[in-house]
N, C-alpha and C positions, 0 to 999 in steps of 0.2 A: 316645332315639325319639320317644318322646310329648313331652317338654320341650324339643325342638327344633322339631316339627312346631307346637305354643302361639306359641312365640318366633315363627314366622314369621308363623301368622296375626295375632298381633299386631302385628306392623311392618305387615304389607298394611292394615289397621284404622287405623292412625296413618296411612298414607299416603292411605285414601281419605279420610278426617276431614280431612285438609290441602285435599283438592279440593275442599271445599265451603266458602262463605263464610260465616262467622260473623254469624248475626241478630242485631244489638243489640238491646236491651230498649229498649220504648218508655217514653219518659221521660214521666210523667206530671207535671202540672202541681200547685204545691200549692193548696189550697184549702179554704173552709171553707162548708159551706151550711146554711141552716134549712129545713126540711121544710113550713114555710108561708110565704106570701109577706109583703111588707110591707101593712100595716094590719090585721093579724091581730088578732081582739080576745081578750082573756079577761076575763071579769063575774066572776071570782073573785078573791079576792088573794092564793091560791096556784095556783101554775100551774106546768106543765114546760114546756120548748122540746127540742126533738129536732132533730138535726141529722147529717150526714154529712161528711168529711175524706180527704182524700186525701195528708194529713203525721200524723204523731205527734202528739197533744195533751197529752203528758205537762208540757209546759212553757208552757201561755197564762195568760194574762191573763183576766177579764170585767170588766164594768161595767154598771148600770144605770140608765140616766141618765133624768131627767124633761128631756124636752125645751123645754120651757116655760120652766124657771126655770135651765135647766143643771145641776142639780142633782144630784150621786151619791147613789142612795139606795140603793145595794149595789153591793159588790164583792167580788172573789177571786182567787185565784191557782191552781184548780184546778176543771173540771169533775164534777159530781157521778158522771158515768157515762162512760166510755168502753172501747168494745169493739171489739177488729177483726174484719174482716169481708174479709174475703180480702187477697191483694197490693195493698200501696199503699190502704188504704181503710178506715177506721174508724167506726161507728157512735157516736152521742153522746149525753148527755141532760143537763138541768141542771134544777135543782129552783129556783123563785123566790117569794118573798114581798112583798108589798106592803102596807105599813102603811099607807099613804096613802089615803082615798076612793078614790083613784084617780088616775091620769095618762096622758099622753100621752108613751110612754117608747121610749127606744134601747136594745136591748140588746146590747153589741159584744164581740166575743171576739178576744181578739188575742195572734198569734204574732208570732216573732221574723220570720219571711218572709209572714205575710199576716196579714189581718184581713178581720174581717165583720162584718156589723151589720143586726140586724131590729127594721123600726119597730114599734111595736104599742100599741093600745088597754088598757087596764087600766081595772076598777073600773065608776065612777060616769062616763056620759058628758056629766055637767056636767062633766069634768075635761078632755073631750078636746077637739082644738082641731087646724086643718090644720098639715102638717109638708114644710116642703122636704128631700125626699131629697139634692138637690145645688141648690145657689144655683147661679143663672144663669152662665154664663162669656162672655166676650166683651162683644158690644155688638148692638144690632138697627141694623141698617141699612134705612133709607127709602130709596132713593136712584131713584124713581120714582113715578108718583103711584099705583102699586097699593098696596093693603094688605098689610101683611105677619105670617103669624100665625107664631107662637111656641109650642113645646110648654114647659109649664111642668115641670119633676120634681117635684111636689108631688102628696101623699097624705092624702086627707078621710078623716074618720071615717065611718062607715057611713050612708049614706041621709042626707050632709048635701054633696054637691057639686051637685047641682042647683039650682039661683038661688044661686052663688057667687060672688063678685067679686073682682078685684085694686084695690087702692087705691094709687097710685102717685103720690109726692110729687120732684116735679122742677121744675127749673130751668134756663135755657139758660146753657152752661158753656163754659169754656176748653178746649183739647184735654187739658188734663189737670186736669180733674173740678172746674172751681173755679167756684163762682158767680157768674156776673155779674150775678144779677138776683133779687129775692126768688122762695123757694118756693113754687109752686101744687100743687095736690092734683086730679089724674083719677083717678075712677073707670071702670072697663072691666067690662065682664061675662065671664067665663071662660064657654067652649064645650067640652064633655065630649062624647066619642067612646069608649065603654067605659071604659076607665081611665084614659083620655089625657086629660088637661086642657090649653087652649089659651087663648092670648090674642091679640087682633087689635088691630095697631098702625096707626092711621091717619093717613096724612102730613097732612091737615090739622088734626090734633089737637097736633102739633109743628112750630108754625110759630112765630117764622121757622127756616128753613135754618143750621143748625150741629148744634155738641153740646148735647145735653142729659145733666145728672147724674140718675139716679133716688136720689136721697139714702134713701127708703126705699120698700120694695114689699111690700106687705103683702096675701097672701091670706084672706079674710074669708068663712066658709064659710054654710049655709043658715039656722044657730041663732045668725049673728052672732060666732062664736069665730071669732080673730085667729092667724093664724101668727106666727111670729117674724119681724120685717122682714130685708129683703137690699136690697144697693145693684146698682144696675146702670147703666148708660148706653143714650143711642141716638142715632145719629149720622144727622141729616135732610141729605141732602145730593143734589140731583137737577140740581145745577151742574156741568156739566163743567171739568175743570179749563183752565186757560191758557199757553199754549204757543207759542214762537217762535223761530225758526231765524236766528242769526246766522252768514252766513260772505257771502264774494266772492260776484260773481256773474259773473266770471270768471277762469280761474286758465291756467297753461300746464301742458303734459302734465308729469308727474313730479314740480309742488312740490306738497307735503305742503300741503292745508286744513285748517284749524283750524273747526270745527263747533261753534257754540256753542248750547246749550239754555238757553233760559230759559222755566220752567214755575213755577206757582205756583198753587194753589186756596184763594181765600178761604174756602170754606166749611169743608171738613175740616181745613184748614190741613196737608195731609200730600199731597205730590204724590211719584211716582218716576219716573223715566224706564224702561221695558221694554223699548224697541225702537229701535234706529237702524239704518239699512240704506241704501245708495246704490245704485242702481240704473244700470248702463255703458250706455254707445251700443248694443250687442251686446243689452241684456236680460239678462246676466246680474248677479243680485243677491249686493252683497257687504255682508254684517254686518260693522257697525263695531262693534268690543269697548268694554266698559266696563262699570265696576259702575253699579248702580240709583243711586246718590248722586251720578254723574260726571255732570258739566255738558259737559264737553270733550271731542270726540272728533277724531280726527285720518280725512282721507281722502288716499287717493296716488293718483292716477287713472292708470293707467297707458294708457290711452287715450284719444285729440282727439275730442272732439266732445259731445253733451249729457247731464250727469250729473244725476239724480233724486234727491234726497236725503229719505227721510221719517225723522220722529220719532214714537215713541207713549210717551204718558205717562198713569199710571193715578192717579187721587186715592184719598184714603183711604178713597171710600165704592164703589170697585170702576170708577167711572166713565172711561172712558178718552177722550182725544182724540189725531187722528192730523193731523198738518199736512207743507208739503212744501217744499223749497227745487231751481230749479233752477239748476245752476251748466254754464257755457261752458265746456270743455277746448281752449284750441287750442293745437295744434301747434307746436313750434318744428324747422324746417328743420334737414339736418343741417349739418355744416360739413366740406368735403374739404381734407385732408393730404396732401401727399407729400413724399417724403423721399428722395434719392440719397444712397447711403451716409452717410447719417446727418445729410447739409446739406439744408434747408429748400429745399423750390423754391416760387417764386410762378409764378402765373399768366402766361404770354409769354414765362419766361425759356428760356433758348437754351445746351443744356449741351452739353459734348463728353466722347466716351470713346475708349478707344483698342478697336480691335477687337481680340479674344484677351484683353481685362483681364474680372475678374471683378468685379459690380459688382451692388447691387441696388436696386428701386425700390421703395418700401412706404409703402401707404397705411396702415396699421394707426392713423396717430394721429388718423384722421379724426372728428369730435366728433359728437353726437349727444344727448340724452336718455336716460337711463338704462334706462327702458323700450323705448325705439327700438335702441339701439345694437347691442345683441347680432342682432339682426336687421335690419341695416344691410347692405344689398348692394353689393357696390363692380363695378360695370362699368366695363372699359379698351376704349378704342378707338383701335387704331394707326393711324395711318392713315386711311385711308376704307372699306377690306377690312374689316378685324382686330377683331373683338369677341371679349374675355374678358371673362366675366361669375363672383361669386362667387369672387375670391380677392384678397387682400389684397395681395399684393409680386409682381412681373415679376423674373426674373434676365435675365442676358445670352445664356441659351438664348433668349429671344424676338426677339433683334435678330441674327441669325446675320450678318447681310452688312452691309458698309459702306454709310453711305449717310445719309440725313436722315430721321427719322420725327415725324411730326405725332403728341404721345400726349393722349389724353386723359382723364380719369378723373370716371366719376360715380357719387356716393354715391348711394341712394334707400332711406328710410325707409318703415317698413310702413302710413305714411299716403299715400305717394306724392309727399310732400315731396324733393327733391334739390337739389345743388347739385354745380358740376363745375371742372376746373383743369382746362388747358390749358398745352401747353409743347413746346418740340423737342429733341428729343435727337439729337444726329449722332456718327455712330458713324466715326470716321478709321481708313483703314488706312493703318501706316507706308510710306514712299517710301522704295528702298532708291539710285536713283541723291542722294537729297537727301540722305541719311543720309551716302554718299562725298563728294559736294561739303561736305560739313560736314567732314570729317577734312580736303580737299585744301583748304581755301579757306583757311585760315590758314598753310598751307606754303606756296603759293604768293604769300601777301603776304608775307612772308618774304623768298623770293628777289627778288622785284621791290623788295623797300627795299634788300639786299645790291646789287643791279644798280645802283641809282639812286647809293647812297653810292659806290660805285666810280667812277661816270662823274663825279662831281664833283671825287674826289682828284685824277682825271686830269687834268682841265680845270683845277682852281688850281695844278697840277706845271706845265702846259705854260704858263701865263702869266706864272710867274716866271721862266723862263729867254729870256723874250722884254723883259725889262727893259733900257734903252741902260744904259751907263756913261761918266763924263767920263776925262777922256784921262790918265793915270798913277792913275786909281782901278783896285784892284784887281778883275778879276773875284768878285763874290760866286758 
């Protein structure tokens, strides 16, 4: 009995657990960090570096590199001490010895999934120099008269940032950074705020406009120690791109219009179409699709009136220019077409049908441009009073009585343009006496003909009997 109760309780617990959502364990991003910041100073040649990690450090390598000469001073395949510190956490330490008088060094720890490095100044300050943490990326853009301030990711030895400069060797260049004239040197002061260092680029110092290649940029600290040089580039372009639109000034509704965009930028040698749109007569904006490298676009105007095409281009410095082009779209009037049982009816025709016979008058073959055809309105006028709107066909039910009908079809498009076609339809009722005459007439003609033939025969016989004979001749 007790075992049965225990099983029941166990089943209830399992059911309750199934009702609660499972909470997934948070995934910790792999990382290796140091307990000190970049630019730490170790005055002794024997020192210890410590840090923490979110991954096991059983399989790591390390290097101690002299930044100035790029020489590896020491390396290894394990850290001296790694201690677990809770879930997904480890503390570590490593002892280093520098036999040189000193160095500006970078200690690099490399794991299969993550790596980290620490910039340090070791030993004698005479050996220290500024160091780039990361070389500059991209390029400096000077696209107006304003100065541009750029933060440099550089670390200075202690007390050497103030009074530091950046020495730049540069030349006017092509877009692919090939110098077009000899290299010149310019020295710019560095500005410091806390641990941040920045340099100011003045457009007047980079003239003429165009691409500039920085073949070597070196940071010089207060005691004239020099960093390793890096390369960079500057684009001075304060002139917007040139753009024009090639397109017709007049077109007919629904005809495709080719929009050709001609865009150039002599300064940056880079230009892209960023937006092409057309505004219709009702104010609705229609974007014209295309890639940024496309210079040809198609406009399909569905309404008559004034259309405005606007094109925006952007050059390599981020400067944009927009131009517009007006197009007058003309409406083509519709063309009325009517058929009677498939036979084409021309305006002014006079047609006859028998009363009681089924027939169909169809105007569905009326023509208009594709954009107007679906909204084409068909209006029928029967004599002077009858008006039927919105239908394309008339059947014999619309003409219940015999007689002559004046029929007019008017087709009107959504722009108010129209065309019409007029014809006369006679509905003839068949006459019974005429039908009987048609049967008796031929019979009467036969009887009259037979009577005439008999009369001629009798007269001929009478003339033969009265001819005289000579004596002695036998009578004929």
